[in-house]
C-alpha positions in Angstrom: 82.4 117.1 91.8 81.9 115.2 94.7 84.6 114.1 97.2 84.1 110.1 95.9 82.7 109.7 93.0 80.7 106.4 92.9 82.3 104.5 89.5 81.4 100.2 88.4 84.6 100.0 89.6 82.7 99.4 93.3 79.6 97.7 92.1 79.9 93.9 92.8 76.7 93.4 91.3 74.7 92.6 94.4 72.3 95.2 94.2 71.7 95.1 97.8 75.1 95.8 98.6 75.4 98.3 96.0 72.5 100.6 96.9 74.3 100.3 100.5 77.5 101.3 99.1 76.1 104.1 97.2 74.6 105.7 100.2 77.3 104.9 102.5 79.0 107.6 99.5 76.3 109.6 100.1 76.5 110.4 103.5 80.1 110.1 103.3 79.7 113.3 100.7 77.2 115.1 102.5 79.4 114.8 106.0 82.1 116.7 103.3 80.1 119.0 102.5 78.4 120.1 105.6 82.3 120.3 107.3 83.5 121.9 104.2 80.3 124.6 103.8 81.0 125.5 107.6 77.3 123.8 108.4 76.6 124.2 111.9 78.1 121.3 114.5 74.7 120.0 115.1 74.2 119.4 111.7 77.8 117.6 110.9 76.7 115.9 114.3 73.6 114.8 112.4 75.1 113.7 109.5 78.2 111.8 111.2 75.4 109.9 113.7 73.2 109.2 109.7 76.4 107.4 109.2 77.7 105.5 111.8 74.0 104.2 111.5 73.9 102.8 108.2 77.4 101.5 108.4 75.7 99.1 110.9 72.5 98.3 108.8 74.9 97.6 106.1 77.6 95.4 107.7 74.0 92.9 109.2 72.5 92.6 105.8 76.4 92.2 104.2 76.4 89.7 107.8 73.2 88.2 106.5 73.8 87.5 103.5 77.3 85.9 103.7 75.6 83.5 106.5 72.9 82.3 103.9 75.4 82.3 100.9 77.6 79.7 102.8 80.6 82.4 102.7 83.3 80.5 104.8 85.4 83.8 105.4 82.1 84.9 107.0 83.7 85.2 110.8 87.0 86.5 109.4 84.4 89.5 107.6 82.4 90.1 110.7 85.8 90.6 112.7 86.7 93.4 110.4 82.9 94.8 110.6 83.3 94.6 114.3 86.8 96.9 114.3 85.7 99.3 111.7 82.4 100.0 113.2 84.3 100.7 116.9 86.3 102.6 115.6 83.8 104.9 113.5 81.4 105.1 116.7 85.0 105.9 119.1 85.8 108.9 115.8 82.3 110.0 116.3 82.0 110.3 120.1 85.7 112.0 119.8 83.6 114.7 117.6 80.2 114.7 120.2 82.9 115.6 123.3 84.5 118.0 121.2 84.1 119.0 117.8 86.1 122.4 118.1 89.1 120.2 118.2 88.2 117.3 115.7 89.7 116.4 112.6 87.6 116.6 110.9 89.9 116.2 107.0 91.6 113.3 109.1 88.8 111.5 109.1 87.4 112.2 105.7 90.5 110.5 104.0 90.1 107.9 106.8 86.3 107.2 105.6 87.4 107.7 102.5 90.0 104.8 102.0 88.4 102.5 104.2 85.2 102.7 102.0 86.9 102.6 99.1 90.0 99.7 100.0 86.7 97.5 102.1 85.0 97.1 98.4 87.8 97.0 96.4 89.3 94.3 98.0 87.3 92.3 101.2 83.8 92.9 99.5 84.8 91.0 96.3 86.2 88.2 97.9 82.5 87.5 98.6 81.2 88.2 94.9 81.5 84.8 93.4 79.9 83.1 96.7 76.9 84.8 96.8 76.4 85.6 93.2 76.0 81.8 92.9 73.9 81.4 95.7 72.1 84.2 94.9 71.4 86.4 97.3 70.4 89.9 97.9 69.0 89.5 94.4 65.3 91.0 93.3 
C-alpha cells in the first residue's frame, strides 16, 4: 500500500490540476519508498530535487489558471504557495547539508499533511471559478 493513496476525494475535476496532484502523490510515495528501503542518500536527494521542482511547476500552472479564471483570492493562494515553496526548499537544503541528521519521517508526514490539506481545503475553493471559466480543461 502506498504511503499516500490517491482517491476521488482529491479530484478537482480539472484535468491538468488533478494530473499535477497525482504526480505530487507519486513523488511523495517514491520518496517514502526510497527512504523506507534504505536507498542511497544520492537517490533520495534526486527524488527530493524532482519533488521540489515539480511543486514549483505545479504552483506556476495553478496560479496561471487562477489568474486566467479571474479567481479573487489569487494573491492569498499565491502567498501560501510561496511560503510552502520556501519551506520545502529549505528542508531540501537541510537534507543536502546533513542527510544523516535529517528527520525523514517528520518530512514525509509534513508533505502528506500539507498535500492532502491543501488540496481538500485550499484548492477546492477555486474549483467552481475555474470550472465556470473552463480553465485547465483539454
